[in-house]
SETORDREN-992769 format. One record per residue (C-alpha): residue number from 1; residue in three letters; x, y, z. Coordinates in Angstrom, 2 decimals, decimal comma, m for minus. Example, Ala and Ser with C-alpha at 12.3 -4.5 7.8 and 13.67 -1.06 7.14 Angstrom:
node resi->1 | resn->ALA | X->12,30 | Y->m4,50 | Z->7,80
node resi->2 | resn->SER | X->13,67 | Y->m1,06 | Z->7,14
This chain:
node resi->1 | resn->MET | X->m0,10 | Y->m0,08 | Z->0,07
node resi->2 | resn->THR | X->1,29 | Y->3,40 | Z->m0,92
node resi->3 | resn->PRO | X->1,86 | Y->6,15 | Z->1,27
node resi->4 | resn->VAL | X->m0,83 | Y->8,19 | Z->m0,35
node resi->5 | resn->GLU | X->m3,33 | Y->5,48 | Z->0,26
node resi->6 | resn->ASP | X->m2,34 | Y->5,63 | Z->3,84
node resi->7 | resn->GLY | X->m2,32 | Y->9,29 | Z->4,21
node resi->8 | resn->PRO | X->m5,00 | Y->11,91 | Z->4,88
node resi->9 | resn->TRP | X->m5,61 | Y->12,54 | Z->1,24
node resi->10 | resn->ALA | X->m6,58 | Y->9,20 | Z->0,17
node resi->11 | resn->LEU | X->m10,34 | Y->9,55 | Z->0,74
node resi->12 | resn->PRO | X->m10,52 | Y->13,05 | Z->m0,75
node resi->13 | resn->LEU | X->m8,66 | Y->11,99 | Z->m3,91
node resi->14 | resn->ALA | X->m10,73 | Y->8,68 | Z->m4,27
node resi->15 | resn->GLY | X->m13,73 | Y->10,84 | Z->m3,53
node resi->16 | resn->THR | X->m12,66 | Y->13,56 | Z->m6,28
node resi->17 | resn->ALA | X->m11,98 | Y->10,69 | Z->m8,78
node resi->18 | resn->VAL | X->m15,46 | Y->9,12 | Z->m8,12
node resi->19 | resn->VAL | X->m17,09 | Y->12,63 | Z->m8,75
node resi->20 | resn->VAL | X->m15,32 | Y->13,46 | Z->m11,80
node resi->21 | resn->ALA | X->m15,98 | Y->10,13 | Z->m13,24
node resi->22 | resn->PHE | X->m19,62 | Y->10,51 | Z->m12,59
node resi->23 | resn->LEU | X->m19,82 | Y->14,07 | Z->m14,23
node resi->24 | resn->LEU | X->m18,08 | Y->12,65 | Z->m17,19
node resi->25 | resn->ALA | X->m20,44 | Y->9,75 | Z->m17,51
node resi->26 | resn->ILE | X->m23,34 | Y->12,28 | Z->m17,05
node resi->27 | resn->LEU | X->m21,69 | Y->14,50 | Z->m19,88
node resi->28 | resn->VAL | X->m21,36 | Y->11,34 | Z->m22,20
node resi->29 | resn->VAL | X->m25,11 | Y->10,37 | Z->m21,73
node resi->30 | resn->CYS | X->m26,31 | Y->13,96 | Z->m22,65
node resi->31 | resn->LEU | X->m24,07 | Y->13,95 | Z->m25,58
node resi->32 | resn->ARG | X->m25,30 | Y->10,76 | Z->m26,97
node resi->33 | resn->VAL | X->m28,97 | Y->12,16 | Z->m26,46
node resi->34 | resn->PHE | X->m28,27 | Y->15,10 | Z->m28,72
node resi->35 | resn->GLY | X->m26,01 | Y->13,12 | Z->m30,99
node resi->36 | resn->ARG | X->m28,93 | Y->10,80 | Z->m31,70
node resi->37 | resn->LEU | X->m31,25 | Y->13,72 | Z->m32,31
node resi->38 | resn->THR | X->m28,61 | Y->15,04 | Z->m34,84
node resi->39 | resn->ALA | X->m28,51 | Y->11,80 | Z->m36,56
node resi->40 | resn->ARG | X->m32,31 | Y->11,73 | Z->m36,87
node resi->41 | resn->VAL | X->m32,20 | Y->15,24 | Z->m38,45
node resi->42 | resn->LEU | X->m29,25 | Y->14,14 | Z->m40,99
node resi->43 | resn->LYS | X->m31,61 | Y->11,06 | Z->m42,06
node resi->44 | resn->GLY | X->m34,34 | Y->13,79 | Z->m42,95
node resi->45 | resn->GLN | X->m36,46 | Y->12,52 | Z->m39,97
node resi->46 | resn->GLY | X->m37,08 | Y->16,05 | Z->m38,40
node resi->47 | resn->LYS | X->m40,37 | Y->17,07 | Z->m37,57
node resi->48 | resn->VAL | X->m40,39 | Y->20,95 | Z->m38,29
node resi->49 | resn->TRP | X->m42,86 | Y->22,08 | Z->m40,96
node resi->50 | resn->SER | X->m41,34 | Y->24,81 | Z->m43,14
node resi->51 | resn->GLU | X->m43,01 | Y->24,37 | Z->m46,46
node resi->52 | resn->PRO | X->m45,35 | Y->27,28 | Z->m46,16
node resi->53 | resn->LEU | X->m42,60 | Y->29,39 | Z->m45,84
node resi->54 | resn->GLY | X->m41,42 | Y->31,15 | Z->m49,20
node resi->55 | resn->LEU | X->m39,34 | Y->33,86 | Z->m50,78
node resi->56 | resn->PRO | X->m41,06 | Y->36,80 | Z->m48,95
node resi->57 | resn->ASP | X->m39,87 | Y->35,02 | Z->m45,93
node resi->58 | resn->LEU | X->m36,43 | Y->34,50 | Z->m47,16
node resi->59 | resn->LEU | X->m36,19 | Y->38,28 | Z->m47,86
node resi->60 | resn->VAL | X->m37,57 | Y->39,36 | Z->m44,41
node resi->61 | resn->VAL | X->m35,01 | Y->36,68 | Z->m42,67
node resi->62 | resn->GLY | X->m32,15 | Y->38,14 | Z->m44,70
node resi->63 | resn->VAL | X->m33,11 | Y->41,80 | Z->m43,73
node resi->64 | resn->LEU | X->m33,13 | Y->40,70 | Z->m40,02
node resi->65 | resn->SER | X->m30,23 | Y->38,29 | Z->m40,24
node resi->66 | resn->THR | X->m28,15 | Y->41,30 | Z->m41,67
node resi->67 | resn->TRP | X->m29,33 | Y->43,74 | Z->m39,07
node resi->68 | resn->PHE | X->m28,67 | Y->41,36 | Z->m36,16
node resi->69 | resn->ALA | X->m25,08 | Y->40,77 | Z->m37,36
node resi->70 | resn->VAL | X->m24,48 | Y->44,43 | Z->m37,82
node resi->71 | resn->LEU | X->m25,69 | Y->45,06 | Z->m34,27
node resi->72 | resn->ALA | X->m23,47 | Y->42,27 | Z->m33,11
node resi->73 | resn->VAL | X->m20,43 | Y->43,40 | Z->m34,99
node resi->74 | resn->ALA | X->m20,84 | Y->46,98 | Z->m33,70
node resi->75 | resn->GLY | X->m21,38 | Y->45,64 | Z->m30,00
node resi->76 | resn->PHE | X->m18,21 | Y->43,56 | Z->m30,23
node resi->77 | resn->ALA | X->m16,26 | Y->46,38 | Z->m31,73
node resi->78 | resn->HIS | X->m16,95 | Y->48,48 | Z->m28,73
node resi->79 | resn->GLY | X->m15,87 | Y->45,83 | Z->m26,20
node resi->80 | resn->GLY | X->m18,86 | Y->43,56 | Z->m26,16
node resi->81 | resn->GLU | X->m22,11 | Y->45,25 | Z->m24,94
node resi->82 | resn->GLU | X->m23,30 | Y->48,83 | Z->m24,72
node resi->83 | resn->ALA | X->m21,06 | Y->51,06 | Z->m22,42
node resi->84 | resn->GLY | X->m22,70 | Y->51,95 | Z->m19,35
node resi->85 | resn->PRO | X->m24,87 | Y->50,00 | Z->m16,66
node resi->86 | resn->MET | X->m28,24 | Y->48,62 | Z->m17,93
node resi->87 | resn->SER | X->m31,58 | Y->50,07 | Z->m16,51
node resi->88 | resn->SER | X->m35,07 | Y->48,64 | Z->m16,21
node resi->89 | resn->GLY | X->m36,15 | Y->50,74 | Z->m18,98
node resi->90 | resn->ASP | X->m33,45 | Y->49,35 | Z->m21,38
node resi->91 | resn->ILE | X->m34,89 | Y->45,71 | Z->m20,44
node resi->92 | resn->LEU | X->m38,39 | Y->46,93 | Z->m21,22
node resi->93 | resn->GLN | X->m37,41 | Y->48,54 | Z->m24,40
node resi->94 | resn->GLY | X->m35,89 | Y->45,56 | Z->m25,55
node resi->95 | resn->ALA | X->m38,62 | Y->43,24 | Z->m24,60
node resi->96 | resn->LEU | X->m41,13 | Y->45,65 | Z->m26,49
node resi->97 | resn->LEU | X->m38,66 | Y->45,60 | Z->m29,47
node resi->98 | resn->PHE | X->m38,76 | Y->42,04 | Z->m29,91
node resi->99 | resn->ALA | X->m42,46 | Y->41,74 | Z->m29,11
node resi->100 | resn->VAL | X->m43,19 | Y->44,20 | Z->m32,00
node resi->101 | resn->MET | X->m41,01 | Y->42,03 | Z->m34,41
node resi->102 | resn->VAL | X->m42,89 | Y->39,01 | Z->m33,70
node resi->103 | resn->GLY | X->m46,22 | Y->40,78 | Z->m34,09
node resi->104 | resn->GLY | X->m45,12 | Y->42,18 | Z->m37,33
node resi->105 | resn->ILE | X->m44,17 | Y->38,74 | Z->m38,60
node resi->106 | resn->THR | X->m47,45 | Y->37,14 | Z->m37,28
node resi->107 | resn->LEU | X->m49,53 | Y->39,76 | Z->m39,28
node resi->108 | resn->PHE | X->m47,07 | Y->39,32 | Z->m42,43
node resi->109 | resn->LEU | X->m47,57 | Y->35,48 | Z->m42,28
node resi->110 | resn->ARG | X->m51,33 | Y->35,80 | Z->m41,70
node resi->111 | resn->SER | X->m51,67 | Y->38,30 | Z->m44,73
node resi->112 | resn->ARG | X->m50,66 | Y->35,24 | Z->m46,56
node resi->113 | resn->GLU | X->m53,01 | Y->32,74 | Z->m44,99
node resi->114 | resn->ILE | X->m50,19 | Y->31,12 | Z->m42,88
node resi->115 | resn->SER | X->m51,39 | Y->30,23 | Z->m39,36
node resi->116 | resn->VAL | X->m48,47 | Y->30,57 | Z->m37,00
node resi->117 | resn->PHE | X->m50,32 | Y->28,22 | Z->m34,55
node resi->118 | resn->HIS | X->m50,02 | Y->25,31 | Z->m37,08
node resi->119 | resn->LEU | X->m46,58 | Y->26,32 | Z->m38,71
node resi->120 | resn->PHE | X->m44,84 | Y->26,40 | Z->m35,28
node resi->121 | resn->GLY | X->m46,65 | Y->23,02 | Z->m34,30
node resi->122 | resn->PHE | X->m48,11 | Y->24,61 | Z->m31,27
node resi->123 | resn->GLY | X->m50,81 | Y->22,08 | Z->m31,24
node resi->124 | resn->LYS | X->m48,69 | Y->19,12 | Z->m31,90
node resi->125 | resn->LEU | X->m48,13 | Y->18,24 | Z->m28,32
node resi->126 | resn->PRO | X->m50,39 | Y->18,64 | Z->m25,23
node resi->127 | resn->PRO | X->m48,91 | Y->21,55 | Z->m22,98
node resi->128 | resn->LEU | X->m48,04 | Y->19,31 | Z->m20,14
node resi->129 | resn->LYS | X->m46,49 | Y->16,63 | Z->m22,55
node resi->130 | resn->ALA | X->m44,60 | Y->19,60 | Z->m23,98
node resi->131 | resn->LEU | X->m43,24 | Y->20,88 | Z->m20,61
node resi->132 | resn->GLY | X->m42,39 | Y->17,40 | Z->m19,63
node resi->133 | resn->THR | X->m40,45 | Y->16,79 | Z->m22,79
node resi->134 | resn->ALA | X->m38,72 | Y->20,14 | Z->m22,56
node resi->135 | resn->ALA | X->m37,83 | Y->19,50 | Z->m18,97
node resi->136 | resn->LEU | X->m35,96 | Y->16,16 | Z->m19,85
node resi->137 | resn->LEU | X->m34,26 | Y->17,66 | Z->m22,93
node resi->138 | resn->PHE | X->m33,18 | Y->20,72 | Z->m20,90
node resi->139 | resn->ALA | X->m31,56 | Y->18,30 | Z->m18,44
node resi->140 | resn->ALA | X->m29,73 | Y->16,81 | Z->m21,16
node resi->141 | resn->ALA | X->m28,70 | Y->20,12 | Z->m22,58
node resi->142 | resn->TYR | X->m27,62 | Y->21,78 | Z->m19,22
node resi->143 | resn->PRO | X->m24,59 | Y->19,90 | Z->m18,37
node resi->144 | resn->ILE | X->m23,35 | Y->20,46 | Z->m21,94
node resi->145 | resn->VAL | X->m23,83 | Y->24,19 | Z->m21,87
node resi->146 | resn->ARG | X->m22,42 | Y->24,42 | Z->m18,33
node resi->147 | resn->VAL | X->m19,19 | Y->22,77 | Z->m19,37
node resi->148 | resn->CYS | X->m18,85 | Y->25,35 | Z->m22,24
node resi->149 | resn->THR | X->m19,42 | Y->28,09 | Z->m19,95
node resi->150 | resn->ILE | X->m16,55 | Y->26,83 | Z->m17,52
node resi->151 | resn->LEU | X->m14,27 | Y->26,28 | Z->m20,46
node resi->152 | resn->THR | X->m14,87 | Y->29,63 | Z->m21,97
node resi->153 | resn->ALA | X->m14,24 | Y->31,45 | Z->m18,43
node resi->154 | resn->GLN | X->m10,97 | Y->29,66 | Z->m18,24
node resi->155 | resn->TRP | X->m9,88 | Y->30,80 | Z->m21,53
node resi->156 | resn->LEU | X->m10,87 | Y->34,40 | Z->m21,35
node resi->157 | resn->GLY | X->m9,38 | Y->34,86 | Z->m17,72
node resi->158 | resn->GLU | X->m9,69 | Y->38,26 | Z->m16,61
node resi->159 | resn->ARG | X->m11,47 | Y->39,08 | Z->m19,93
node resi->160 | resn->ALA | X->m14,64 | Y->37,17 | Z->m18,76
node resi->161 | resn->GLU | X->m17,38 | Y->39,56 | Z->m17,91
node resi->162 | resn->SER | X->m21,17 | Y->38,68 | Z->m17,23
node resi->163 | resn->GLN | X->m23,76 | Y->40,07 | Z->m19,46
node resi->164 | resn->LYS | X->m25,22 | Y->43,46 | Z->m18,47
node resi->165 | resn->ILE | X->m28,52 | Y->42,08 | Z->m17,62
node resi->166 | resn->ILE | X->m26,77 | Y->39,71 | Z->m15,12
node resi->167 | resn->GLU | X->m25,08 | Y->42,52 | Z->m13,44
node resi->168 | resn->PHE | X->m28,27 | Y->44,53 | Z->m13,40
node resi->169 | resn->PHE | X->m29,88 | Y->41,61 | Z->m11,57
node resi->170 | resn->ILE | X->m27,13 | Y->41,18 | Z->m9,07
node resi->171 | resn->ASN | X->m27,52 | Y->44,91 | Z->m8,32
node resi->172 | resn->SER | X->m31,29 | Y->44,63 | Z->m7,98
node resi->173 | resn->VAL | X->m31,01 | Y->41,75 | Z->m5,43
node resi->174 | resn->ALA | X->m28,39 | Y->43,47 | Z->m3,54
node resi->175 | resn->GLN | X->m30,47 | Y->46,66 | Z->m3,32
node resi->176 | resn->SER | X->m33,67 | Y->44,55 | Z->m2,50
node resi->177 | resn->ASN | X->m35,61 | Y->46,29 | Z->m5,42
node resi->178 | resn->PRO | X->m38,64 | Y->44,13 | Z->m6,08
node resi->179 | resn->TRP | X->m39,61 | Y->46,22 | Z->m9,22
node resi->180 | resn->GLN | X->m36,38 | Y->45,52 | Z->m10,91
node resi->181 | resn->ILE | X->m36,17 | Y->42,06 | Z->m9,70
node resi->182 | resn->ALA | X->m39,67 | Y->41,43 | Z->m11,17
node resi->183 | resn->ALA | X->m38,81 | Y->43,24 | Z->m14,51
node resi->184 | resn->THR | X->m35,75 | Y->41,08 | Z->m14,95
node resi->185 | resn->ALA | X->m37,55 | Y->37,95 | Z->m14,26
node resi->186 | resn->ALA | X->m40,58 | Y->38,63 | Z->m16,30
node resi->187 | resn->ALA | X->m38,42 | Y->39,54 | Z->m19,36
node resi->188 | resn->GLY | X->m36,03 | Y->36,59 | Z->m18,67
node resi->189 | resn->ILE | X->m38,47 | Y->33,79 | Z->m17,92
node resi->190 | resn->LEU | X->m41,59 | Y->34,79 | Z->m19,86
node resi->191 | resn->ILE | X->m40,79 | Y->37,49 | Z->m22,72
node resi->192 | resn->ALA | X->m37,48 | Y->36,35 | Z->m23,98
node resi->193 | resn->PRO | X->m38,16 | Y->32,68 | Z->m24,36
node resi->194 | resn->ALA | X->m41,38 | Y->33,42 | Z->m26,18
node resi->195 | resn->THR | X->m40,28 | Y->36,32 | Z->m28,52
node resi->196 | resn->GLU | X->m36,62 | Y->34,82 | Z->m29,17
node resi->197 | resn->GLU | X->m37,57 | Y->31,41 | Z->m30,11
node resi->198 | resn->PHE | X->m40,40 | Y->32,66 | Z->m32,28
node resi->199 | resn->LEU | X->m37,80 | Y->34,76 | Z->m34,18
node resi->200 | resn->PHE | X->m34,61 | Y->32,51 | Z->m34,05
node resi->201 | resn->ARG | X->m35,97 | Y->29,07 | Z->m34,01
node resi->202 | resn->GLY | X->m39,52 | Y->29,51 | Z->m35,48
node resi->203 | resn->TYR | X->m39,16 | Y->31,95 | Z->m38,27
node resi->204 | resn->ILE | X->m35,24 | Y->32,21 | Z->m39,17
node resi->205 | resn->TYR | X->m34,60 | Y->28,71 | Z->m38,44
node resi->206 | resn->GLY | X->m37,68 | Y->27,43 | Z->m40,50
node resi->207 | resn->THR | X->m37,21 | Y->29,74 | Z->m43,54
node resi->208 | resn->VAL | X->m33,27 | Y->28,81 | Z->m43,93
node resi->209 | resn->ARG | X->m34,28 | Y->25,31 | Z->m43,39
node resi->210 | resn->ARG | X->m36,88 | Y->25,46 | Z->m46,11
node resi->211 | resn->TYR | X->m34,11 | Y->26,69 | Z->m48,77
node resi->212 | resn->LEU | X->m30,67 | Y->25,37 | Z->m47,32
node resi->213 | resn->GLY | X->m31,65 | Y->22,55 | Z->m45,05
node resi->214 | resn->PRO | X->m31,75 | Y->21,85 | Z->m41,28
node resi->215 | resn->ILE | X->m27,87 | Y->21,75 | Z->m40,76
node resi->216 | resn->ALA | X->m27,29 | Y->25,18 | Z->m42,40
node resi->217 | resn->ALA | X->m30,41 | Y->26,53 | Z->m40,54
node resi->218 | resn->ILE | X->m29,20 | Y->25,18 | Z->m37,11
node resi->219 | resn->LEU | X->m25,62 | Y->26,91 | Z->m37,62
node resi->220 | resn->LEU | X->m27,15 | Y->30,19 | Z->m38,78
node resi->221 | resn->SER | X->m29,81 | Y->30,73 | Z->m36,56
node resi->222 | resn->SER | X->m27,80 | Y->29,38 | Z->m33,51
node resi->223 | resn->ALA | X->m24,94 | Y->31,75 | Z->m34,51
node resi->224 | resn->LEU | X->m27,15 | Y->34,79 | Z->m34,71
node resi->225 | resn->PHE | X->m28,78 | Y->33,84 | Z->m31,46
node resi->226 | resn->ALA | X->m25,56 | Y->33,64 | Z->m29,78
node resi->227 | resn->LEU | X->m24,12 | Y->36,76 | Z->m31,17
node resi->228 | resn->ILE | X->m27,09 | Y->39,02 | Z->m30,61
node resi->229 | resn->HIS | X->m26,42 | Y->38,71 | Z->m26,90
node resi->230 | resn->MET | X->m22,88 | Y->40,32 | Z->m27,49
node resi->231 | resn->ASN | X->m20,94 | Y->38,57 | Z->m24,76
node resi->232 | resn->LEU | X->m17,76 | Y->36,91 | Z->m25,03
node resi->233 | resn->LEU | X->m18,10 | Y->34,79 | Z->m22,14
node resi->234 | resn->SER | X->m21,62 | Y->33,58 | Z->m23,11
node resi->235 | resn->LEU | X->m21,08 | Y->33,26 | Z->m26,97
node resi->236 | resn->PRO | X->m19,96 | Y->29,61 | Z->m27,15
node resi->237 | resn->SER | X->m22,61 | Y->28,23 | Z->m24,58
node resi->238 | resn->LEU | X->m25,32 | Y->30,16 | Z->m25,94
node resi->239 | resn->PHE | X->m24,46 | Y->28,73 | Z->m29,50
node resi->240 | resn->VAL | X->m24,45 | Y->25,12 | Z->m28,10
node resi->241 | resn->LEU | X->m27,70 | Y->25,98 | Z->m26,13
node resi->242 | resn->ALA | X->m29,20 | Y->27,22 | Z->m29,51
node resi->243 | resn->ILE | X->m28,22 | Y->23,98 | Z->m31,26
node resi->244 | resn->CYS | X->m29,96 | Y->21,91 | Z->m28,49
node resi->245 | resn->PHE | X->m32,89 | Y->24,08 | Z->m28,80
node resi->246 | resn->ALA | X->m33,23 | Y->23,62 | Z->m32,64
node resi->247 | resn->LEU | X->m32,58 | Y->19,75 | Z->m32,19
node resi->248 | resn->ALA | X->m35,43 | Y->19,75 | Z->m29,66
node resi->249 | resn->TYR | X->m37,66 | Y->21,55 | Z->m32,07
node resi->250 | resn->GLU | X->m36,80 | Y->19,15 | Z->m34,80
node resi->251 | resn->ALA | X->m37,46 | Y->16,07 | Z->m32,63
node resi->252 | resn->THR | X->m40,95 | Y->17,19 | Z->m31,66
node resi->253 | resn->GLY | X->m42,11 | Y->19,55 | Z->m34,20
node resi->254 | resn->SER | X->m43,56 | Y->21,78 | Z->m31,44
node resi->255 | resn->LEU | X->m41,78 | Y->25,29 | Z->m30,78
node resi->256 | resn->LEU | X->m43,48 | Y->25,16 | Z->m27,41
node resi->257 | resn->VAL | X->m40,51 | Y->22,61 | Z->m26,27
node resi->258 | resn->PRO | X->m37,63 | Y->25,16 | Z->m27,15
node resi->259 | resn->MET | X->m39,65 | Y->27,87 | Z->m25,46
node resi->260 | resn->ALA | X->m40,02 | Y->25,90 | Z->m22,56
node resi->261 | resn->MET | X->m36,41 | Y->24,77 | Z->m22,46
node resi->262 | resn->HIS | X->m35,40 | Y->28,31 | Z->m22,92
node resi->263 | resn->ALA | X->m37,66 | Y->29,39 | Z->m19,92
node resi->264 | resn->PHE | X->m36,12 | Y->26,69 | Z->m17,81
node resi->265 | resn->PHE | X->m32,54 | Y->27,78 | Z->m18,55
node resi->266 | resn->ASN | X->m33,15 | Y->31,49 | Z->m17,55
node resi->267 | resn->ALA | X->m35,17 | Y->30,59 | Z->m14,51
node resi->268 | resn->LEU | X->m32,37 | Y->28,39 | Z->m13,38
node resi->269 | resn->ASN | X->m29,71 | Y->31,02 | Z->m14,12
node resi->270 | resn->LEU | X->m31,70 | Y->33,78 | Z->m12,41
node resi->271 | resn->GLY | X->m32,55 | Y->31,64 | Z->m9,58
node resi->272 | resn->GLU | X->m28,81 | Y->30,79 | Z->m9,06
node resi->273 | resn->ILE | X->m27,99 | Y->34,40 | Z->m9,06
node resi->274 | resn->PHE | X->m30,74 | Y->35,30 | Z->m6,80
node resi->275 | resn->PHE | X->m29,71 | Y->32,70 | Z->m4,17
node resi->276 | resn->HIS | X->m25,97 | Y->33,82 | Z->m4,17
node resi->277 | resn->ALA | X->m26,73 | Y->37,67 | Z->m4,31
node resi->278 | resn->SER | X->m29,21 | Y->37,41 | Z->m1,75
node resi->279 | resn->ARG | X->m26,54 | Y->35,82 | Z->0,67
node resi->280 | resn->GLN | X->m24,03 | Y->38,52 | Z->0,31
């Protein structure tokens, strides 16, 4: 028996090895889940319905994608996000902008007799089944995204900075400001999942999928989704998260599933931040 095994570090080292092996096993299982979903998409077994989307939608998506890309490039050119602290007015203004875009696209589709309800598969799954499916797929996606965040933080080092909305939420909790806490929670858990999934997974992904196929659509819509948040630390993890959302959409054909997954992700992050900030 070696001295290490007899010494005081024997149990901690053994325990650490067990924990690391367990976490790696979980990560492998999660990767297998989305690997299988990817294989189904590659075989043409996806359930997203994109046939009603046509050239007018391709034009709109082209304009939206260019605008998002220009905003992202301008943001990163100025160091990531807009200078100065965020306010509750900024959050509401952003939520209103996305809501207006969703409303405009809905009217545009309706004018051509395209039902958003049917196009995005809102009736394909009962609400409870959609939530259950979303919870399971989110549980598989979260470890992968978490590892991406940790690796990115290690790579960036001192350059790693949180999103402005995260800093705003931390300050709101520290100051015990219920209005700002509620506004951030509503925007993050309710408004953002609904509007962003409508735009990026529903409309942009569906339109690009119609003309370029699912893989190109996954990569393009996921890249735009990650870039528009204009934060280096979250860029890789949001890109991976968006891929998981798109695969979940393909697996179920219901946009409700990635919407719920998005809400779970934001709720978990905000809940974790609230817990830690409130204890300081």
